[in-house]
C-alpha positions, 0 to 999 in steps of 0.5 A: 837751443833754448839755453842759448836763447836764455844766455843772449836775449835777457840782456841785449845791452850786455857786453858785446864780447859775452854776446859774441861768445854766446853765439858760438856753436857749442857742438859740431852739429850746430856748427855751419859751414866747412862741411868737408872739415866737419865730416873729417874731424867728426870721424877723428874725434869719434874714433878717439872717444871709441878707443878711449885715447886722446885724438891726434893733434889738430892743425887748423889754418885760414883767415881770421874769423872763420871759426878756428877758435870755435872749433877748438872749443867744439873739440873739448866739448865733444871729448868732454875735456877742459880746454886751456887757451893761449897764443903763440906770442904769449909763449916767449920762453920755453919755460912759458910752454912748460908751465903750461904742459906740466899742469895739463890733465890727461886728455885735456886740450891745449889751444894755441892761437897763432901758433906760428909766432911761437918763440924758437925755444918753445917751438922746439920743446913742443916737438918732444911734447907732442910726440912723447908727452915729455919735456926736458927741463934744462938746469944750469948753464954752460957745460954743466947744464943738465936736462932733466926729463919730465913726463907729461899727461897725454894731451891733444894740441890744437893749433890755429894759424892764419899763415900756414906757410910760416910754420916749420915743417918739423912742427907742421908734420906732427899734426895728425890732422890738418884742416884748412878753413875756406871762406863761406859763400852767401847761402851759408852766411845766411844760415849763420845770420838766421841762427844768430838772429834767433838767439838774439830774438831779432826778426830777420827776413830772408832779404835782410839776411841776404843783404847783410851776408853778401857784404860780410866778406865770406866771414861768420865773424864779420857777419855776426858783427854786422848783424849787431850793428844793423840790430842797433840802426833798426831798433833806434831808427825803425821798428825793429824789423831788418828788412833789406832796405834797413840792412842797406841803409845801416851798412851804408852808414857804417861805410860797408858798400855793396861789395863788402869793402869797408873804409880801409879797403876803399882808402887803399884802393883810392890811394892806389888809383888816384895818387899812383895811377893804379900802380905798380906801387910798393906796400910801405909806400901804399901803407904810408899814403892811407896812414896805416901800418904795412902789416895792416894793409897786408893782413887785413885789406889786401887778402879781400881785395885780391879775392874780389879781383880789385887788386894784384900783387906783382913782383914790382908791387901792388897793381889795381885791376880794371875792376877796381877803377870800375868800382870807384866809378873811374874809367880804367886805362887801356893797360889796366890788369883784366881790362877788356881787349880793344876791338880790332878795326882792321885785319892783320894781313900778317895773321892770315 
């Protein structure tokens, strides 16, 4: 723990990416939250170490910022093996993957982020590599092409995806351990923030940590990012102590409201309510209304809005719920999704 403090505290104005990396847990015992996944993964790793063999390939799915990359680094650390990092979009050709696989040392951990975005040719090569630790290098073209088998060292693949449904079944079935990362509750995020504050040498009372945690959208990455922004506010405008009042003032300044909605979230809700009467409206139309790409609205804003019960996806398009109207200080129409039923003034004789 003291080593982590030395990494972070001497240079509070250092590179933000280096600070975020230093805040990552280094061992499974330091990882907060995801208790079921941690317990299962601990058994997989300990069994592999006792047998002296690489563990089964690991697939982790879940929203961004929940700790998939951190767990990949922890897996390599717990095994005492090097970690090779790449991403699905970077593997455009089978040759790109073959170049990586052929240089892996025995027992090395290969981490592929956004594995569902791999090219089809690289994906098919990965099937054989995961099962038989072999790749076929095709030499030549047309009828004269030949496949030369190339043995590779046994390795452990750790794949991460934010969209598990896009993974083809043959690839998904080759993973021996599949874990789904859930969103964190406020109490778990408070633990994350206390640990980060300790590493950053910040004074974070419980009420200040609770205020940041409840606005962090159930995501540790967002919680740590908001903590750094609140730290800036506290150091410049107050005495440096992050109380609830200081945290609330800072987050309001950075346009993160009491429910964790940011500027994009409120822009999507505002356009849906004020321009389209609560919907239904198509995704592309809604994206144009807020000046963003459809994928940004669908991937960044919508999951949180749906999880908070502020937006619903229907076959006809996106629809605002009664809670969305209330959140923006507007009166929901009687037919709004989730609106309270109107009181019955007179009994219906036909119902008796």
